[in-house]
TORKESE-338635 format. One record per residue (C-alpha): x, y, z; residue in three letters; residue number from 1. Coordinates in pm, whole numbers, plus 50000, padded with zeros to 5 digits. Layout:
TORKESE-338635
PT    xx    yy    zz   r   k
PT     X     Y     Z ALA NUM
...
***
This chain:
TORKESE-338635
PT    xx    yy    zz   r   k
PT 67870 14874 71196 UNK   1
PT 68093 14754 71477 UNK   2
PT 67973 14413 71591 UNK   3
PT 68169 14437 71914 UNK   4
PT 67951 14728 72026 UNK   5
PT 67640 14519 71961 UNK   6
PT 67741 14243 72200 UNK   7
PT 67489 14190 72477 UNK   8
PT 67749 14077 72733 UNK   9
PT 67679 13706 72732 UNK  10
PT 67312 13695 72634 UNK  11
PT 67272 13624 72266 UNK  12
PT 66906 13534 72221 UNK  13
PT 66598 13751 72163 UNK  14
PT 66359 13830 72445 UNK  15
PT 66060 14017 72302 UNK  16
PT 65874 14111 71987 UNK  17
PT 66028 14382 71771 UNK  18
PT 65750 14447 71522 UNK  19
PT 65628 14279 71206 UNK  20
PT 65698 14288 70833 UNK  21
PT 65378 14302 70632 UNK  22
PT 65423 14190 70271 UNK  23
PT 65061 14284 70182 UNK  24
PT 65013 13929 70054 UNK  25
PT 65027 13617 70273 UNK  26
PT 65383 13519 70368 UNK  27
PT 65464 13147 70373 UNK  28
PT 65840 13109 70401 UNK  29
PT 66151 13327 70446 UNK  30
PT 66530 13312 70436 UNK  31
PT 66820 13545 70522 UNK  32
PT 67119 13601 70298 UNK  33
PT 67471 13523 70425 UNK  34
PT 67519 13854 70606 UNK  35
PT 67160 13902 70718 UNK  36
PT 67117 14232 70536 UNK  37
PT 66838 14104 70309 UNK  38
PT 66538 13886 70390 UNK  39
PT 66353 13701 70111 UNK  40
PT 65989 13619 70184 UNK  41
PT 65788 13380 69965 UNK  42
PT 65420 13469 69946 UNK  43
PT 65091 13300 69873 UNK  44
PT 65033 13488 69545 UNK  45
PT 65364 13368 69396 UNK  46
PT 65563 13683 69468 UNK  47
PT 65899 13695 69644 UNK  48
PT 65940 14010 69854 UNK  49
PT 66298 14109 69942 UNK  50
PT 66326 14322 70255 UNK  51
PT 66616 14546 70348 UNK  52
PT 66646 14421 70704 UNK  53
PT 66842 14720 70832 UNK  54
PT 66583 14977 70726 UNK  55
PT 66287 14735 70752 UNK  56
PT 66168 14843 70409 UNK  57
PT 66083 14654 70089 UNK  58
PT 66382 14665 69853 UNK  59
PT 66241 14459 69563 UNK  60
PT 65935 14257 69468 UNK  61
PT 65980 13971 69220 UNK  62
PT 65672 13824 69053 UNK  63
PT 65825 13480 69065 UNK  64
PT 65538 13233 69025 UNK  65
PT 65166 13206 68972 UNK  66
PT 65112 12965 69261 UNK  67
PT 65227 12993 69625 UNK  68
PT 65602 12994 69695 UNK  69
PT 65693 12705 69926 UNK  70
PT 66073 12735 69952 UNK  71
PT 66345 12999 69893 UNK  72
PT 66724 12984 69914 UNK  73
PT 67008 13237 69868 UNK  74
PT 67334 13175 69687 UNK  75
PT 67655 13234 69880 UNK  76
PT 67729 13572 69719 UNK  77
PT 67366 13684 69752 UNK  78
PT 67329 13760 69381 UNK  79
PT 67106 13463 69299 UNK  80
PT 66780 13359 69460 UNK  81
PT 66621 13017 69424 UNK  82
PT 66246 12974 69459 UNK  83
PT 66006 12680 69435 UNK  84
PT 65628 12694 69408 UNK  85
PT 65343 12450 69459 UNK  86
PT 65293 12410 69082 UNK  87
PT 65615 12201 69060 UNK  88
PT 65820 12492 68922 UNK  89
PT 66171 12598 69029 UNK  90
PT 66322 12930 68924 UNK  91
PT 66662 13100 68963 UNK  92
PT 66648 13479 68986 UNK  93
PT 66902 13756 68947 UNK  94
PT 66845 13956 69265 UNK  95
PT 66986 14284 69132 UNK  96
PT 66786 14298 68809 UNK  97
PT 66489 14080 68905 UNK  98
PT 66523 13873 68586 UNK  99
PT 66473 13500 68572 UNK 100
PT 66788 13309 68471 UNK 101
PT 66659 12951 68471 UNK 102
PT 66326 12777 68514 UNK 103
PT 66261 12407 68568 UNK 104
PT 65940 12203 68576 UNK 105
PT 65914 11883 68780 UNK 106
PT 65653 11608 68742 UNK 107
PT 65585 11600 69117 UNK 108
PT 65554 11865 69392 UNK 109
PT 65881 12010 69524 UNK 110
PT 65909 12027 69903 UNK 111
PT 66247 12200 69943 UNK 112
PT 66522 12363 69735 UNK 113
PT 66869 12463 69851 UNK 114
PT 67169 12620 69682 UNK 115
PT 67506 12451 69727 UNK 116
PT 67685 12645 70007 UNK 117
PT 67988 12712 69785 UNK 118
PT 67879 12645 69424 UNK 119
PT 67563 12815 69300 UNK 120
PT 67565 12591 68990 UNK 121
PT 67437 12297 69199 UNK 122
PT 67093 12279 69358 UNK 123
PT 66954 12026 69602 UNK 124
PT 66589 11945 69525 UNK 125
PT 66359 11732 69741 UNK 126
PT 66064 11618 69525 UNK 127
PT 65762 11462 69688 UNK 128
PT 65756 11078 69687 UNK 129
PT 66096 11068 69518 UNK 130
PT 66460 11048 69618 UNK 131
PT 66637 11387 69647 UNK 132
PT 66839 11499 69347 UNK 133
PT 67129 11736 69284 UNK 134
PT 67029 11951 68987 UNK 135
PT 67280 12125 68763 UNK 136
PT 67216 12452 68582 UNK 137
PT 67204 12279 68242 UNK 138
PT 66916 12056 68354 UNK 139
PT 67114 11739 68420 UNK 140
PT 67081 11585 68763 UNK 141
PT 67205 11303 68985 UNK 142
PT 66984 11101 69218 UNK 143
PT 67099 11065 69576 UNK 144
PT 67109 10697 69681 UNK 145
PT 66850 10587 69936 UNK 146
PT 66838 10311 70194 UNK 147
PT 66496 10176 70096 UNK 148
PT 66353 10211 69747 UNK 149
PT 65998 10183 69879 UNK 150
PT 66038 10450 70149 UNK 151
PT 66045 10776 69955 UNK 152
PT 65943 11021 70229 UNK 153
PT 66293 11165 70237 UNK 154
PT 66434 11498 70358 UNK 155
PT 66787 11612 70271 UNK 156
PT 67028 11899 70330 UNK 157
PT 67380 12006 70238 UNK 158
PT 67627 12025 70523 UNK 159
PT 67790 12355 70615 UNK 160
PT 68040 12355 70328 UNK 161
PT 67858 12133 70082 UNK 162
PT 68100 11840 70099 UNK 163
PT 67832 11594 70206 UNK 164
PT 67457 11553 70174 UNK 165
PT 67264 11427 70476 UNK 166
PT 66931 11256 70404 UNK 167
PT 66675 11097 70635 UNK 168
PT 66372 10879 70568 UNK 169
PT 66052 10781 70748 UNK 170
PT 66221 10483 70912 UNK 171
PT 66473 10696 71101 UNK 172
PT 66772 10615 70880 UNK 173
PT 67020 10896 70812 UNK 174
PT 67258 10857 70517 UNK 175
PT 67567 11069 70454 UNK 176
PT 67660 11086 70086 UNK 177
PT 67960 11255 69926 UNK 178
PT 67862 11543 69699 UNK 179
PT 68136 11467 69446 UNK 180
PT 68077 11098 69368 UNK 181
PT 67747 11030 69554 UNK 182
PT 67899 10737 69742 UNK 183
PT 67775 10642 70086 UNK 184
PT 68019 10763 70351 UNK 185
PT 67833 10705 70678 UNK 186
PT 67490 10607 70806 UNK 187
PT 67309 10563 71136 UNK 188
PT 66958 10506 71264 UNK 189
PT 66767 10731 71503 UNK 190
PT 66600 10508 71761 UNK 191
PT 66364 10576 72048 UNK 192
PT 66453 10344 72333 UNK 193
PT 66398 09976 72257 UNK 194
PT 66498 09976 71888 UNK 195
PT 66185 10164 71783 UNK 196
PT 66246 10394 71489 UNK 197
PT 66091 10733 71426 UNK 198
PT 66038 10933 71109 UNK 199
PT 66278 11217 71033 UNK 200
PT 66107 11547 70953 UNK 201
PT 66402 11780 70887 UNK 202
PT 66781 11812 70911 UNK 203
PT 66940 12151 70981 UNK 204
PT 67308 12253 71006 UNK 205
PT 67468 12527 71211 UNK 206
PT 67646 12811 71030 UNK 207
PT 67942 12773 71267 UNK 208
PT 68082 12455 71415 UNK 209
PT 68020 12098 71306 UNK 210
PT 67684 12034 71470 UNK 211
PT 67353 11953 71306 UNK 212
PT 67009 11876 71442 UNK 213
PT 66754 11613 71346 UNK 214
PT 66386 11688 71401 UNK 215
PT 66192 11362 71433 UNK 216
PT 65829 11259 71464 UNK 217
PT 65873 11152 71829 UNK 218
PT 65888 11527 71917 UNK 219
PT 66255 11515 72017 UNK 220
PT 66527 11732 71863 UNK 221
PT 66860 11548 71857 UNK 222
PT 67187 11736 71812 UNK 223
PT 67478 11545 71657 UNK 224
PT 67841 11625 71584 UNK 225
PT 67919 11563 71218 UNK 226
PT 68279 11460 71288 UNK 227
PT 68161 11179 71514 UNK 228
PT 67903 11065 71258 UNK 229
PT 68167 11042 70986 UNK 230
PT 68406 10862 71221 UNK 231
PT 68145 10596 71303 UNK 232
PT 68112 10510 70934 UNK 233
PT 67836 10297 70785 UNK 234
PT 67572 10159 71022 UNK 235
PT 67735 10346 71309 UNK 236
PT 67580 10436 71640 UNK 237
PT 67673 10795 71721 UNK 238
PT 67528 10936 72039 UNK 239
PT 67352 11273 72023 UNK 240
PT 67519 11542 72230 UNK 241
PT 67178 11685 72323 UNK 242
PT 66815 11577 72323 UNK 243
PT 66572 11868 72335 UNK 244
PT 66199 11832 72395 UNK 245
PT 65898 11977 72574 UNK 246
PT 65833 11722 72848 UNK 247
PT 65526 11903 72983 UNK 248
PT 65317 11966 72671 UNK 249
PT 65481 11714 72435 UNK 250
PT 65495 11980 72165 UNK 251
PT 65561 11869 71805 UNK 252
PT 65805 12093 71619 UNK 253
PT 65728 12260 71288 UNK 254
PT 66071 12411 71214 UNK 255
PT 66406 12414 71398 UNK 256
PT 66731 12599 71335 UNK 257
PT 67056 12710 71498 UNK 258
PT 67158 13061 71596 UNK 259
PT 67417 13243 71390 UNK 260
PT 67702 13142 71623 UNK 261
PT 67565 12790 71670 UNK 262
PT 67530 12827 72048 UNK 263
PT 67149 12832 72063 UNK 264
PT 66869 12633 71903 UNK 265
PT 66520 12764 71833 UNK 266
PT 66221 12543 71758 UNK 267
PT 65877 12656 71647 UNK 268
PT 65572 12476 71777 UNK 269
PT 65339 12305 71529 UNK 270
PT 65039 12379 71750 UNK 271
PT 65068 12751 71812 UNK 272
PT 65287 13055 71750 UNK 273
PT 65546 12976 72017 UNK 274
PT 65927 12969 71991 UNK 275
PT 66138 12762 72230 UNK 276
PT 66505 12858 72267 UNK 277
PT 66764 12620 72418 UNK 278
PT 67132 12662 72491 UNK 279
PT 67313 12397 72291 UNK 280
PT 67602 12346 72532 UNK 281
PT 67393 12262 72838 UNK 282
PT 67057 12174 72682 UNK 283
PT 66860 12404 72913 UNK 284
PT 66555 12598 72801 UNK 285
PT 66637 12968 72828 UNK 286
PT 66333 13139 72674 UNK 287
PT 65985 13083 72534 UNK 288
PT 65851 13350 72298 UNK 289
PT 65473 13356 72257 UNK 290
PT 65303 13511 71958 UNK 291
PT 64938 13586 71902 UNK 292
PT 64712 13316 72042 UNK 293
PT 64545 13100 71781 UNK 294
PT 64804 13152 71509 UNK 295
PT 64989 12860 71348 UNK 296
PT 65359 12881 71276 UNK 297
PT 65488 12821 70922 UNK 298
PT 65860 12903 70925 UNK 299
PT 66140 13018 71158 UNK 300
PT 66485 13159 71069 UNK 301
PT 66763 13304 71287 UNK 302
PT 66967 13604 71178 UNK 303
PT 67321 13498 71072 UNK 304
PT 67510 13742 71299 UNK 305
PT 67258 13904 71531 UNK 306
PT 67033 13771 71811 UNK 307
PT 66722 13821 71597 UNK 308
PT 66460 13566 71493 UNK 309
PT 66206 13599 71212 UNK 310
PT 65896 13379 71225 UNK 311
PT 65615 13346 70972 UNK 312
PT 65261 13312 71103 UNK 313
PT 64920 13409 70964 UNK 314
PT 65081 13560 70656 UNK 315
PT 65295 13808 70851 UNK 316
PT 65666 13797 70937 UNK 317
PT 65722 13860 71309 UNK 318
PT 66061 13987 71426 UNK 319
PT 66196 13895 71771 UNK 320
PT 66493 14082 71917 UNK 321
PT 66649 14201 72242 UNK 322
PT 66538 14500 72441 UNK 323
PT 66813 14750 72373 UNK 324
PT 66883 14948 72689 UNK 325
PT 67148 15220 72689 UNK 326
PT 67405 15133 72952 UNK 327
PT 67692 15378 72916 UNK 328
PT 67847 15275 73246 UNK 329
PT 67937 14944 73083 UNK 330
PT 68186 15132 72863 UNK 331
PT 68289 15405 73113 UNK 332
PT 68264 15297 73479 UNK 333
PT 68282 15658 73603 UNK 334
PT 67997 15771 73377 UNK 335
PT 67709 15935 73561 UNK 336
PT 67366 16019 73426 UNK 337
PT 67242 16365 73523 UNK 338
PT 66880 16459 73564 UNK 339
PT 66959 16829 73533 UNK 340
PT 67255 17049 73443 UNK 341
PT 67530 17072 73701 UNK 342
PT 67787 17349 73706 UNK 343
PT 68129 17201 73651 UNK 344
PT 68437 17339 73824 UNK 345
PT 68750 17276 73624 UNK 346
PT 69091 17228 73766 UNK 347
PT 69354 17491 73708 UNK 348
PT 69565 17282 73470 UNK 349
PT 69290 17064 73325 UNK 350
PT 69287 17217 72976 UNK 351
PT 69651 17329 72957 UNK 352
PT 69864 17201 72672 UNK 353
PT 70138 17111 72915 UNK 354
PT 70074 17041 73278 UNK 355
PT 70319 17258 73465 UNK 356
PT 70229 17101 73796 UNK 357
PT 70317 16748 73684 UNK 358
PT 70629 16649 73873 UNK 359
PT 70711 16303 73743 UNK 360
PT 70685 16197 73379 UNK 361
PT 70557 15845 73339 UNK 362
PT 70749 15665 73057 UNK 363
PT 70449 15439 72991 UNK 364
PT 70231 15737 72900 UNK 365
PT 70497 15870 72665 UNK 366
PT 70515 15537 72483 UNK 367
PT 70140 15528 72439 UNK 368
PT 70131 15881 72299 UNK 369
PT 70406 15805 72049 UNK 370
PT 70233 15493 71918 UNK 371
PT 70091 15535 71569 UNK 372
PT 69739 15409 71513 UNK 373
PT 69658 15270 71169 UNK 374
PT 69321 15412 71069 UNK 375
PT 69340 15318 70699 UNK 376
PT 69369 14940 70706 UNK 377
PT 69036 14756 70724 UNK 378
PT 69054 14429 70911 UNK 379
PT 68802 14160 70816 UNK 380
PT 68530 14088 71071 UNK 381
PT 68550 13733 71197 UNK 382
PT 68173 13702 71226 UNK 383
PT 68136 13749 70850 UNK 384
PT 68401 13491 70752 UNK 385
PT 68412 13116 70752 UNK 386
PT 68697 12936 70922 UNK 387
PT 68865 12866 70585 UNK 388
PT 68841 13226 70459 UNK 389
PT 69082 13512 70512 UNK 390
PT 68897 13798 70341 UNK 391
PT 68539 13892 70268 UNK 392
PT 68385 13836 69927 UNK 393
PT 68406 14170 69748 UNK 394
PT 68152 14062 69485 UNK 395
PT 67884 13975 69740 UNK 396
PT 67555 14160 69705 UNK 397
PT 67463 14298 70047 UNK 398
PT 67217 14578 69966 UNK 399
PT 66979 14664 69685 UNK 400
PT 66958 15015 69539 UNK 401
PT 66613 15167 69571 UNK 402
PT 66492 15429 69325 UNK 403
PT 66189 15644 69410 UNK 404
PT 65879 15558 69213 UNK 405
PT 65717 15857 69042 UNK 406
PT 65375 15786 68892 UNK 407
PT 65335 16097 68675 UNK 408
PT 65645 16318 68676 UNK 409
PT 65576 16683 68606 UNK 410
PT 65739 16839 68303 UNK 411
PT 65992 17109 68392 UNK 412
PT 65889 17465 68314 UNK 413
PT 66222 17538 68154 UNK 414
PT 66181 17265 67892 UNK 415
PT 66139 17395 67535 UNK 416
PT 65787 17367 67402 UNK 417
PT 65743 17154 67093 UNK 418
PT 65602 17290 66768 UNK 419
PT 65235 17189 66741 UNK 420
PT 65280 17131 66367 UNK 421
PT 65536 16859 66431 UNK 422
PT 65413 16502 66443 UNK 423
PT 65440 16348 66789 UNK 424
PT 65669 16050 66831 UNK 425
PT 65518 15706 66800 UNK 426
PT 65567 15633 67169 UNK 427
PT 65370 15945 67270 UNK 428
PT 65092 15850 67030 UNK 429
PT 65061 15508 67186 UNK 430
PT 65062 15662 67531 UNK 431
PT 64777 15896 67440 UNK 432
PT 64573 15629 67269 UNK 433
PT 64620 15353 67524 UNK 434
PT 64742 15491 67857 UNK 435
PT 64655 15167 68034 UNK 436
PT 64895 14977 67813 UNK 437
PT 65198 15169 67931 UNK 438
PT 65358 14843 68034 UNK 439
PT 65401 14762 67666 UNK 440
PT 65637 15058 67630 UNK 441
PT 65876 14928 67892 UNK 442
PT 66165 14714 67774 UNK 443
PT 66061 14354 67745 UNK 444
PT 66233 14099 67962 UNK 445
PT 66387 13799 67798 UNK 446
PT 66176 13487 67784 UNK 447
PT 66325 13196 67972 UNK 448
PT 66273 12850 67833 UNK 449
PT 66130 12603 68081 UNK 450
PT 66341 12290 68122 UNK 451
PT 66131 11981 68191 UNK 452
PT 66292 11744 68440 UNK 453
PT 66192 11383 68382 UNK 454
PT 66236 11182 68700 UNK 455
PT 66288 10808 68676 UNK 456
PT 66035 10580 68838 UNK 457
PT 65679 10650 68944 UNK 458
PT 65605 11017 69011 UNK 459
PT 65249 11033 69140 UNK 460
PT 65070 11356 69062 UNK 461
PT 64971 11442 69418 UNK 462
PT 64875 11764 69589 UNK 463
PT 65144 11968 69758 UNK 464
PT 65126 11942 70141 UNK 465
PT 65103 12320 70166 UNK 466
PT 64787 12319 69957 UNK 467
PT 64639 12011 70122 UNK 468
PT 64676 12169 70465 UNK 469
PT 64493 12479 70350 UNK 470
PT 64210 12280 70197 UNK 471
PT 64182 12067 70507 UNK 472
PT 64157 12374 70727 UNK 473
PT 63893 12541 70513 UNK 474
PT 63676 12261 70374 UNK 475
PT 63755 11986 70628 UNK 476
PT 63800 11730 70351 UNK 477
PT 64062 11625 70101 UNK 478
PT 63854 11629 69784 UNK 479
PT 63824 11921 69541 UNK 480
PT 63576 12199 69622 UNK 481
PT 63218 12155 69502 UNK 482
PT 63164 12227 69137 UNK 483
PT 63528 12159 69057 UNK 484
PT 63636 11837 68896 UNK 485
PT 63968 11673 68948 UNK 486
PT 64079 11773 68604 UNK 487
PT 64048 12146 68669 UNK 488
PT 64338 12371 68758 UNK 489
PT 64177 12472 69090 UNK 490
PT 64199 12115 69216 UNK 491
PT 64562 12105 69107 UNK 492
PT 64540 11724 69084 UNK 493
PT 64476 11694 68714 UNK 494
PT 64748 11936 68609 UNK 495
PT 64913 11786 68305 UNK 496
PT 65279 11707 68321 UNK 497
PT 65325 11778 67951 UNK 498
PT 65193 12130 67928 UNK 499
PT 65428 12377 67765 UNK 500
PT 65338 12716 67908 UNK 501
PT 65646 12937 67919 UNK 502
PT 65625 13223 68166 UNK 503
PT 65819 13541 68121 UNK 504
***
């Protein structure tokens, strides 16, 4: 598809709703792959639904976890998918086959997981009440240094190329650590006026450019330039290039992210289903998208190359896009739309091979006609490449093959009939005896051993914020439901850290 033909002539942000994606189960979080062809949606029942975003159809469903999925992340080539659930489990999935490659169990709830932007063998994990760690495939990990050992409410993120890790704590301190040796490279403090600090809720990087945003508890989104932050060094004082906020309603922000080209910023309100879009260069608010009244927003992602936003609210993924209006005069200025057929009168020499009436031959036209056009060479599209790449990744997984599901295929009439005296095969016997156990006849998937990650220091067995918010909204209290003790699995507080249940 030619991206140049999809340009909206200067306006690169969505304007209206473009439908919804219903995953049947409650959607909680979502993420696009590098090209935006696939959308992974983590659901409340532990499944991960992968949508083909071009056809708006479900391409694959992975039964990833037993508990709700709280975070998903794609590898760079799109062949691996990382998922985390509220039962402290992290899994790595092969997207093409749907098999689980690795599975890890943490002693505390996991708030966020992220693949390394260039190396899928490294994973950034943000456990609750613990410093972020960089986890390797073999189960070894390295702890990211923190500014205060007692302040463990930390968020972290890889930068655009994975060279540095940016982390922020509840005291407004942002640390920049090298991914190779985990040494502190730069640091600064986010202040609000007279040296008052504010807690950092999230850090997000743009796919293009060197900008990143910091979402803080004072309801202000600050946009920084990473080059300036690194130049200021330790305990620096970089100035944000933009400060974005809702001065009228003082809206707190649930999730913020950049557009695919890094020119716009979208922020989802924590109070309602509303999306605010700013232009990064000037800091002006260009659009407010309102969803259904009364819904609460859970997640927001922007398409990597298109002006499309996907937001998760009330268990459904809402898609926001532009109103596509056919404007052929933009390509051909003399184009005219006709309401009815008009008889056309052709000129005498209009369709002649050689115009006999032409008096003067223009040499410019002759040169253009003699020019050979190369229609075989495929030039890489700049929108799909990073600034340090020259060609697209040929091994990247962009689409998933879909095979039609046939419940009970009919036997062909031309097939030879079997001799009734012959004994039926063992598989047919099992199918006749136990038709409900047909799943046993399918090839068994390999069992993946669960790797237990032992974190140093105190790891309190607390409830995941995603679960605590649900219980607060339903029962209006933080204790377990009546009739359930704290040691039961429904309370999720007394879940043992030493259980050895290996899921398929």
